[in-house]
LOMI-565303 format. One record per residue (C-alpha): x, y, z. Coordinates in steps of 0.2 Angstrom, whole numbers, padded with zeros to 4 digits, always signed. Each point is the difference from the previous one (the first is absolute). Example, Ala and Ser with C-alpha at 12.3 -4.5 7.8 and 13.67 -1.06 7.14 Angstrom:
2
+0062-0022+0039+0006+0017-0003
//
This chain:
310
+0079-0145-0004-0003+0015-0011-0011-0010-0012-0010-0008+0014-0003+0018+0008-0006+0007-0017-0011-0015-0002-0008+0000+0017-0002+0019+0001-0006+0004-0017-0005-0016-0010-0007-0011+0014-0014+0013+0005-0005+0001-0018+0000-0019-0002-0011-0002+0016-0013+0011-0007+0000-0008-0017-0001-0016+0009-0015+0006+0010-0009+0004-0016+0004-0017-0007-0006-0009+0015-0016+0010+0001-0003-0004-0019+0002-0018+0003-0011+0000+0015-0014+0011-0005+0001+0002-0019+0000+0019+0000-0007+0011-0014+0016+0005-0009-0009+0012-0011-0006+0010+0015+0017+0001+0008+0008+0006-0017-0014+0013-0002+0003+0006+0018+0019+0002-0004+0000+0008-0017-0016+0011+0002+0003+0006+0018+0015-0004+0010+0014+0002-0014-0008+0016-0006-0001+0007+0017+0018-0005+0003+0006+0008-0016-0010+0016+0004+0007+0001+0018+0018-0003-0006+0000+0013-0014-0009+0013+0011+0012-0002+0015+0016-0004-0010+0015+0010+0002+0006-0004-0018+0000+0014-0012-0006-0001-0018+0018-0003-0007+0003-0015+0012-0017-0008-0004+0003+0002-0019+0017-0009+0002-0009-0014+0009-0013-0002-0014+0013+0001-0014+0011-0012+0009-0014-0013+0002-0005+0002-0018+0019-0003-0005+0000-0016+0010-0016-0006-0008+0008+0004-0017+0016-0009+0003-0010-0016+0007-0010+0001-0016+0015-0002-0011+0009-0013+0011-0016-0011+0001-0002+0001-0019+0018-0005-0003-0002-0015+0012-0016-0005-0008+0008+0000-0017+0015-0010+0007-0011-0013+0008-0011-0002-0016-0016+0006+0009-0016+0003-0009-0008+0016-0002-0012-0003+0015+0013-0006+0012+0011+0015-0005-0014+0012+0005-0002-0010+0016+0019+0001+0004+0000+0019-0004-0016+0003+0011+0008-0010+0014+0017+0009+0000-0005+0018-0004-0013+0003+0013+0003-0004+0018-0011+0000+0016+0004+0018+0006-0016+0002+0009-0006-0014+0012+0018-0007+0001+0011+0015-0003-0008+0013+0012+0000-0011+0016+0018-0006-0004+0006+0018-0002-0009+0005+0016+0010-0013+0009+0017+0001-0009+0001+0019-0003-0014+0009+0009+0007+0018-0001+0002+0000-0019-0007-0016-0008-0018+0003+0001+0002+0018-0007+0009-0006-0015-0010-0016-0002-0017+0009-0002+0007+0007-0017+0006-0017-0005-0018-0006+0003-0008+0013-0011+0012-0003-0014-0002-0019+0001-0019+0002+0000+0000+0012-0015+0013-0012-0009-0010-0016+0004-0016+0006-0007+0007+0008-0016+0016-0008-0005-0005-0017+0009-0017+0001-0008+0007+0001-0018+0013-0014+0004-0014-0011+0007-0011+0003-0015+0001-0014-0013+0001+0012-0015+0012+0013+0008-0015+0012+0002-0012+0000+0015-0016-0008-0006-0011+0002+0015-0004+0014+0012-0001-0010+0016+0015+0007+0008+0001+0019-0006+0013+0010+0008-0012+0014+0005-0010-0011+0011+0015-0003+0011-0004+0010+0016+0018+0000+0005+0004+0011-0015-0013+0013+0005+0006-0001+0018+0017+0004-0007-0006+0015-0010-0011+0006+0014+0015+0000+0012+0011+0009-0013-0014+0013-0002-0001+0002+0019+0019+0003+0001+0000+0012-0015-0014+0011+0007+0005-0002+0018-0017-0006+0005+0000-0003+0019-0008-0017+0000+0010-0006+0015-0010+0013+0010-0016-0007-0006-0002-0013+0014-0016-0007-0007+0009-0005-0016+0018-0003+0006-0003-0011+0014-0009-0014-0010+0014+0002-0013+0013-0002+0014-0009-0015+0007+0000-0009-0017+0018+0005-0003+0004-0009+0017-0010-0015-0006+0009-0003-0016+0014-0011+0006-0012-0013+0009-0014+0000-0013+0012-0001-0015+0011-0014+0007-0015-0011+0005-0008+0003-0017+0016-0006-0008+0000-0016+0010-0018-0003-0006+0005+0004-0018+0014-0013+0001-0011-0013+0008-0012+0002-0014+0013+0000-0014+0000-0016-0010+0017-0005-0004+0001-0012-0015+0018+0003-0005+0016-0007+0006+0012+0011+0008+0013-0005-0014-0011+0008-0013-0002+0017+0008+0018+0000+0008+0006+0013-0013-0015+0012+0005+0004-0002+0019+0019+0003-0003-0003+0015-0011-0012+0008+0012+0009-0004+0016+0018+0001-0005+0001+0010-0016-0012+0013+0006+0011+0006+0015+0015-0001-0011-0007+0011-0013-0006+0012+0013+0018+0001+0008+0007+0004-0018-0013+0015-0002+0000+0008+0017+0015+0011-0003-0005+0006-0017-0016+0006+0008+0008+0009+0014-0005-0011+0014+0013-0001+0015+0001-0008+0017-0016-0007+0007-0010+0006-0015+0010-0011-0011-0001-0015+0011-0019+0002+0001-0002+0001-0019+0011-0015-0002-0011-0009+0012-0016+0005-0008+0005-0009-0016+0003-0016+0009-0018-0004+0004-0010-0015-0007-0011+0000-0015-0016+0011+0002-0016-0010+0002-0009+0011-0013+0011-0007-0013-0008-0017+0002-0017+0009-0001+0005+0008-0017+0007-0016-0007-0016-0009+0004-0010+0014-0008+0009+0000-0016+0005-0018-0001+0019+0004+0002+0005-0017+0008-0009+0003+0016+0006-0016+0008+0018+0006-0003-0004+0017+0008-0009-0007+0015+0014-0012+0003+0012+0014-0001-0009+0010+0013-0001-0015+0012+0018-0006-0001+0008+0018-0001-0010+0005+0016+0007-0016+0009+0018+0001-0006+0000+0019+0004+0000-0004+0018+0018-0006-0003+0006+0012-0014-0007+0016+0008+0008-0005+0017+0016-0002-0010-0002+0017-0009-0003+0009+0016+0015-0009+0009+0012+0005-0014-0006+0018-0001+0003+0001+0019+0018-0005-0002+0010+0016+0003+0012-0003-0014-0015-0002-0012-0010+0014+0007+0015+0012-0002-0001-0004-0019-0016+0009-0001
//
């Protein structure tokens, strides 16, 4: 009954919106490029700016979230390299495995889920996870995806990521105590976009999944799915105490590491020939399987005896 309640109250609303995006794409062949641009250049930056400006987290807490997320990324890098070597993967597939396990969908999947599962704390912490993931994806991920180990192209430069500038702007507003929330002409549009994130992001995810061409069997990417969805939260659970997270904050940070592979990793893999078919399949399968695994993670974390550990 607990599992069913978690699924229907948290995962099912997400699944329905993702499904709506899937059906719309199959029915009308939507322009994915436009939807992605709407998300990454408008809705997500507005969400990040809104959350940072209105966040009650202090600088020390935000720094802990960033360092924690970087540590999870680092551990997953090592684990995926070890698994790739043990399985005899080639260089390209190893890079695909690392991209699929290190970087997770903290934006258009993580934010809506956090808003449903832990509305008081989840989104406040998740915004700094998003910033860290974006920075890492377009720096570390860019190097990993590159065939030579060095970025050969400038098609995805980090400083063109508006989300980064939204985060910097939000931090400056907080540091200098600029009363932007009193500027109705500016704050109201940002607030409307902030409220729109959940719906637009999940429908876009559905469209992305519908347009993803999966040419790999599940067996071939099983390790990627298992590392991302199972090893991810286990690694986070081992790290929460060393980073000083307790109670609901610890639970939120563990949950944040249980999300499926980020869509951007498939784009990077395609850009730099790092086994893009493998990366696309990892995004597709991990998102579908996450409906089961994330439900299980939330259910386990809500068991009183487990929650008491954190």
